[in-house]
N, C-alpha and C positions, 0 to 999 in steps of 0.2 A: 863648522860654519855653513851658512844657508845663503847661497850666493845665486844671484838672478841668472846666471849660468846654469846651474843645477836644477833650478826651477824650470828652466828652458827647455833643459835636455830631458827631463822626466815628464813634461808635458808631449814632448815631441814621440816620446817612448811610450806613452799610455792614452795619449789624447784628453786626458783628464783637466778639468780648468786649473787656472792659476793658482786660486787661493787653496784648492784641493791639494793641487800638489806642494804648495809651502807648507800646508798642515803637516802632510805625510812626512815631509822630510825633516819637520820638526819632531814629530813621533819617533822617529828613527836614527835620530843624531846624523842626518845629513849622507846617509848611506843609500844611493839611489836604488838598488837592486833592493833591498828591505822595504824601501818605500812603495816600489812596485807592487809587490806582496800586500803593504797596506792597504794601497788602493786597490785592489783586487778583493781582498776582505771587505773594504768599505762598500765595493760593488754588489757583492753577494748580501751585507746585509739592506742595502737599498732594494736588493732585487727583490728579498723575503717581502719586504714591508709592502712592496706594490704587486706582489704575486697576487693576492685577492680581487685585484680590480680589473673590471670587465676590460678586454681587448676584441672589439670587433672590426675595429679599421684595419688598413695595412695594406697589402700588397699580393698580388700574383706575380711569381718572375719565373721565367723560362729560359732554359738555356739548350743548344742544339750543339754536340759535338758528333758531326758524323752521321752514323746512324743511332744514334744514343738522343734522347730528350728528356729531362728533366723539368718538373712543374711543382714549384713549391708554395705556399701560403705562409707568410711570417705579418702576423697582427700587431697592432699598435691600438693604443687607446684612443687616439684622433688621427682624422686625415692630416693635420699639420705636420704630425711627426712623420707620417708615410711619404709626405713630401719632401723631408730632409735628406740632403745630399749622402748623410753619412747613413742612414736608414736605407736607401735604395742601394748604395754601393755593397752594404752586409748582405741584403737580399740576393744581389748579382754574384757577390763571392760563395754564397751557400749554393746557389741554383748551379753554379759552375763546378763546386765539388761533388756534387751530385750526379751530374752528367760524366764528370770525367773519371771520377770513381767507381762510377756504377752503383752508389748506396742506394738500397730500397727501404729501408727504414728509419725512424726519428733515434732510435737507440743507437747505431751506428753513426748518423749523422751527429748527433749531438757530442758523442767522444772522439770524432775526427779530428786532429791536429793540424792546423792551418800553416801551411808551410811560408809563414810571412816574417819570420825572424821573432815572434814574439814567444813563440812555443806554449800558444794558447788552444784548446780546443775549440770547436763550434760555440758550445755551451757555454765556455767562460768568455768567448767574444762577446756572446749574446749578452751576457751579465754585465760586461764592461759599457756594452752600450746602454743597456738600462740606467745605468747610473749617471751616462751623460745627457741621456735624453729626457730625463727623468717622469719617465712612462714605463708601464709594465709591457713587455714584448713578449711575443710567444713564436716560436717555430709551430705552426700547428699542423702541417701535414705534408707529406710529399711523395711525389710517385716518379716510377723511371720505365721508358719504353726502350728497350734495347735489342735487338734480333739483327743477325746477320742477312745481307742481300735484302734489305728493308730500307725505306725512305722515311722521312718524319716530316711534319709540316705544324707551325704553329700559328697562334693567332690571339692577340690580347685585345681587348674592349676597353674601353676608356684608359687606354694607354699613356702612362707619363714618359716615358721614354722606350728604347727600343726592346727592352727587356721584361718591363711591368707593367703591369694595370691591374684592373678590379675584377676582370673576368680572364681566363687563360684557360685557352684548348692546345693540347698537342695531339698529334695522329700519326699512328703507323701506316703505312700503306705499301704496296708491292706493285711494280709494273716492269714490263719486256725491259730488258736492254738499251735499247735504242730509245727509249722514251726521253723526251726532252719537256720536263716539266714547266712551263711558261709561268707557273703558280695561279693557273686558272683555274683548275678543277680542285686540288688540294685546298689552295687558299679558300675557295669559296665554299667548301663543303664544312673545313674548319669555322668560318664565320656563320656558316646554318647551326652548327652544334651549338656556339656560344650564344645563339638567338633561340633555340629550341629546347636546349640543354635534355638531349635523350638518356633514356636511362639504359639503352641496351644497343648493341647493335640489330639485332633481328628479335623475334618474339621467343624464338627459341633460346636465346641468353637471356631472356628476363626473368627474373626472379620469381618462382613458384609463389611465394608468398605475396607479393605484390598483385600477382593474376588472380589468386583465390580471395584477397582482400575487395578487390574490384569488384567480383562475382557475388560475394556476399552483401555488397553494397547493394548491386542491381536487383539482386532477390529479394533482400528487403524491402526494396521500392516497388515490387510488383507482387508481393506476397497477398495482398489486399485487392488486387485488381479482377480477380473471379477467373481470370484465363486457366486455361488446362495447364497442367505442370509442364507436357511438351511445349507448349506454344511459349510458355514463360521462359525453358530452356533455350529455345531459339532466338528469342528477342535477346536474352544474356549474351548469348554467341555473336549476334550483331553487335552486341553496346562492346564486347571484349574487342574484336575487329576496329572497330572505332577506336579504342581505347589503343591498341596497338600503333594507329596512325599518329598517335599523341605522344607516343613514348620510344618507340622502337626505330632507330635512325634512318633503316632501310624502308619502313615503311611511311616514315614522314613525308608532307609536301615540301619540295624544296623553296625555301623560301623567297629566292631570288625568281622561279618561274614556278607559282604556286598551283599550276594545274598538273606537275608531274612530281612524282614520287623520286625520293632518293636513289632508290634501286635501278629505276628505268633512266634515270637522268645520266648515272655511270655508265648503264649498259649502252643507251645511244653514244654516249662519249667514247666506249671502247669500239664502237662499230665506225665510229668516223676516223679515229687516230691509229686503229690497231695497236692498242698500248698495253692490253691487259691490266687496266688498274682494279686494285681493289683494296678496300679499308682492310687492315687487320685490328685495328684497336685505337681507343682515342680515351683520353683523360679531358675531364672539365673540372675546374676548380673557380667557384667565386666566393669572394671574399665576405666573410661572417657568416657564410652559410652553415647549415649543420652537416657536419661529415658522417 
């Protein structure tokens, strides 16, 4: 017999809609455990039907656990779903799992069993959420920064809560033990990174392929100028140095004090406070960008 109490219990257990729960119980003669499996199978079917649909909205979510910071992008089809409380809670849960368990890739993340009493993996929980919200959802990418004797900072742009927004930055840095960061320098630099989207820390860290591509573009532009080869190469060198100012964090001009470069801003700060502040690494995610 399909009672309202059974339907209620199944809804609490799975989060599925009332009619779906009633249908599931009818299909398995009222057995709740079998109904859970039926709904999961229904969710998988729903997810497969929606998997070809474009999902370029969503959220960037960040969690910090001591000296560990995680950043994850979860995509939805619409911003409406991105503002759904259950979607936001899922994003928070996933980011916390990454930080707490130091997960570094999507394969391990998807297989991780969520300790919430359901016994579901992250991937299975995502499938269940797809069934509930009616949109294709994708965990697109994740990153972790974690190292002993370091600090971490975060910044979220267009945030919708304390954990999620449309652009996210996590930054790892070192400083002397006596340093008491009032979130002045670390938060400001994270905000700068969100605004300028640097590709590397220094010119030495920049992908050589990017540099060669820029040089090829400049050379092509100058080939018909009639200038001697050595002059062309000097012009290209000047343009590349200007390019570094656009894409390398150390060489960029600080957006809050646009007459000083980041490396000089940090140097001046260290002289003033004797804190030996140094950026070790950073990650920036922007919803919907190519990864």
